[in-house]
C-alpha positions in Angstrom: 236.4 91.7 161.5 237.1 88.2 162.9 235.0 86.5 165.5 237.5 87.3 168.2 237.7 90.9 167.1 233.9 91.1 167.3 233.8 89.7 170.8 236.3 92.2 172.1 234.7 95.1 170.4 231.3 94.3 171.7 232.6 94.1 175.3 234.5 97.4 175.0 231.6 99.2 173.4 229.1 97.9 175.9 231.2 99.4 178.7 231.5 102.6 176.8 227.7 102.9 176.4 227.4 102.9 180.2 230.2 105.3 180.7 228.8 107.7 178.2 225.3 107.6 179.8 223.6 105.9 176.8 222.5 103.0 179.0 222.4 102.0 182.7 222.7 98.6 184.4 222.1 95.7 181.9 220.0 97.8 179.5 220.9 98.2 175.8 222.6 95.7 173.5 224.9 95.5 170.5 225.6 93.3 167.6 228.2 92.9 164.8 228.0 90.9 161.6 231.1 89.0 160.8 230.9 86.8 157.7 227.9 84.6 158.0 227.6 85.1 161.7 226.1 87.7 163.9 227.8 88.3 167.3 225.5 89.8 169.9 225.7 90.7 173.5 223.9 88.5 176.0 221.0 89.3 178.2 221.1 90.4 181.8 224.9 90.7 182.3 226.4 93.8 184.0 229.0 95.4 181.7 231.7 95.2 184.4 231.2 91.4 184.4 231.0 91.0 180.6 233.9 89.2 179.0 234.5 88.2 175.3 233.6 84.6 176.1 230.0 85.7 177.0 229.2 86.9 173.5 226.6 84.9 171.7 226.6 83.9 168.0 223.5 83.5 165.8 222.9 83.1 162.1 221.0 85.7 160.0 217.8 83.9 160.7 218.3 83.9 164.4 219.3 80.3 164.9 221.7 80.0 167.8 225.2 78.8 167.0 226.8 79.6 170.3 225.2 80.9 173.5 227.4 80.8 176.6 224.8 83.1 178.1 221.2 83.8 177.3 220.9 85.7 174.0 219.6 89.3 174.3 215.8 89.5 174.2 216.2 92.2 171.5 217.6 89.8 169.0 214.5 90.2 166.7 215.2 94.0 166.6 218.8 93.4 165.5 217.8 90.8 162.9 215.2 93.2 161.5 217.9 95.9 160.9 220.2 93.4 159.2 217.4 92.1 157.0 216.4 95.7 156.0 219.9 96.9 155.0 222.7 95.4 153.0 225.2 97.9 154.5 224.3 97.1 158.1 227.4 95.6 159.7 226.6 96.6 163.3 223.6 97.6 165.4 223.6 99.7 168.6 220.5 99.7 170.8 220.5 102.2 173.6 218.2 103.6 176.3 219.6 107.1 176.0 217.6 109.5 178.2 216.9 112.5 176.0 215.9 110.6 172.9 213.8 108.3 175.1 212.1 111.3 176.7 211.4 112.8 173.3 209.8 109.5 172.2 207.1 110.0 174.8 205.9 113.3 173.4 206.8 113.4 169.7 206.6 111.2 166.5 209.8 112.5 165.1 213.1 114.2 166.0 213.1 117.1 163.5 216.0 118.7 161.7 217.2 120.8 164.6 220.8 120.8 163.3 222.3 119.9 159.9 224.3 117.0 161.3 221.0 115.1 161.2 221.9 114.3 157.6 224.4 111.8 159.0 221.3 109.8 160.2 219.6 110.1 156.9 217.3 113.0 157.9 214.7 113.6 160.6 214.5 110.6 162.9 211.2 108.8 163.2 209.8 107.5 166.4 208.7 103.9 166.0 205.3 103.1 167.7 205.5 101.4 171.1 205.5 97.6 171.3 206.7 95.2 174.0 210.5 94.7 173.9 211.8 91.6 172.2 208.6 91.1 170.1 208.2 90.7 166.3 205.8 93.6 166.5 208.6 95.9 167.8 211.0 94.6 165.2 208.5 95.4 162.5 208.0 98.9 163.8 211.8 99.5 163.8 212.2 98.1 160.3 209.7 100.6 159.0 211.1 103.5 161.0 214.6 103.0 159.6 213.5 103.0 156.0 215.8 105.6 154.4 217.4 106.3 157.7 220.4 105.1 159.8 218.7 105.4 163.1 215.3 105.4 164.8 213.8 106.2 168.2 211.6 103.6 169.9 208.6 105.0 171.7 208.9 104.9 175.5 212.0 102.7 175.1 215.2 103.9 173.5 217.0 104.1 170.2 218.6 102.0 167.5 221.4 103.0 165.1 223.3 101.0 162.5 226.3 101.3 160.2 228.9 99.3 158.3 231.1 99.2 161.4 230.4 99.1 165.2 232.4 102.3 165.6 230.3 104.2 163.1 227.0 102.8 164.5 228.1 104.0 167.9 228.9 107.5 166.6 225.4 107.6 165.1 223.9 106.6 168.4 225.9 109.3 170.2 224.8 111.9 167.5 221.2 110.9 167.9 221.3 111.5 171.7 223.2 114.8 171.1 220.5 116.0 168.7 217.7 115.0 171.0 219.4 116.9 173.9 219.8 120.0 171.6 216.2 119.9 170.7 215.1 119.6 174.3 217.2 122.5 175.3 215.9 124.6 172.5 212.3 123.8 173.4 213.0 125.2 176.9 213.7 128.6 175.3 211.0 128.7 172.7 209.8 127.1 169.5 213.0 125.9 167.7 213.7 126.8 164.1 213.7 123.7 162.0 215.8 123.3 158.9 213.9 122.6 155.7 214.6 119.7 153.3 216.1 122.3 150.9 218.5 123.5 153.5 219.5 119.9 154.4 220.0 119.2 150.7 222.3 122.2 150.4 224.4 120.8 153.3 224.6 117.4 151.5 225.7 119.1 148.3 228.3 121.2 150.1 229.6 118.1 151.9 229.9 116.3 148.5 231.5 119.3 146.9 234.1 120.0 149.6 234.7 116.5 151.0 234.0 117.9 154.4 231.9 115.8 156.7 231.4 112.9 154.3 228.8 111.4 156.7 226.6 114.4 156.0 226.1 113.3 152.4 225.3 109.5 152.9 
């Protein structure tokens, strides 16, 4: 992905996040790694007003290379994900409502459905810390160990992948799973899949080639 491609993709995906209900107002942020640069959305800009020229560029250490607008306050969170994973090419941070609601009452989103394999397994809730702080970044880095997503207590979610499109799909899946879990809890105590059952799904995905993301 070129720098120009990254700018356009970040603007389009920011607008999609709001349309899909994963964020409201100026909340949430996105980034893409392109070569030695990290392209990241700015802080405090309504998505309808966001244009490619507003996208900021930093290096992997966080040094600003270009900042037409103020860089997102969640830059430490994004940098922590890139530092933790060699395959991270994009990071999506949302304030999706069901996952955020879950974060206030649970320490994990359990295996309510086998598609949780696409996120690496049950999704941990990172302890609460003030937004934009190294403390929060550290919590997130630990929560994504062996996972492709995490929930931030009383805050939101983060998901990553090699591409922005895949990272966004993981963020969508996380919210869908949180919604499914909430709905099941309204009826009774949900049945939770075991690690053995999740492992069987991964093996079936590898054997059949169906749902490759279920066997990461």
